[in-house]
N, C-alpha and C positions, 0 to 999 in steps of 0.2 A: 441630508450631510450624510446620513445612516447608510444610505448609495453607494454614495463615492468612498464612506470608508470601507466599505466590504467588496465592491468592487477591484480596490486597490488594495485592498492585504490579498483578492482571488488574484492580483495581477501580476505580488511578489509570493505569491504562494507557487501559481503555476510556472513564472519564473526558475523559482529556486528548483520544483521539482525539472522539470528544462535542462538547466546544467546539474544536478544528480546526474541525470540517468545522458547528458550527450559524454562527462569527465570521468564516467566509470562503465567505460564501455566492454570489460573485457567479462565474455560470456563465465556458468556457472550454470552448471547441474545440481539442485536440491532433490539429496532422497527422501521420500515421504515414511517409507517403514524398510526392517533390517529384512534378509532377504527369506522369507517363505519361499520350499523347493528349490532356492535358486530362482525366484522369484521373486525382480525390485522391481517397484510398483516410485519412474521416478519425473518429475515435472519434465519437459522440453529444457533444451538452455536458451536460458531470456540473457537477457545483461542485466550485470549484478544492481544497476542506477537502476534499471527499473520496475527490478523486484526490489529492496529498495524503499519508491513510490509507493508500490503494491501493494506492499506491507503496511505501511504506514496509513491509508487511503482504508486501508478495511480492517483496522482500528478504530483511524475515527470512526465508519459505522458504524463497526460492533458497540463501544462508548455511544455514542447518537440512541442506537434502537434497545439496548440498556435505559439510559437513561428516558425514553419517551415510555419507557415500559414499569418506570420506576415512576412514574407519576401516575400516570393512567390506573397503576394501582394503588395509590394512596388516594 
């Protein structure tokens, strides 16, 4: 039963992520640093929805890694 619920949760998250990417296709450029000597460090243009989904899953990954580290330290 737990595997079925996990699979359904995966399908919902994948569907919502795909919908976010589909509905937010406007390209944005993320500037990482201010100009140092006239040089900007930027990411290539990405669709806004994709950037939102990537940052969400990066946050989930960082939280998961930190929770594993706290369990390991105890």
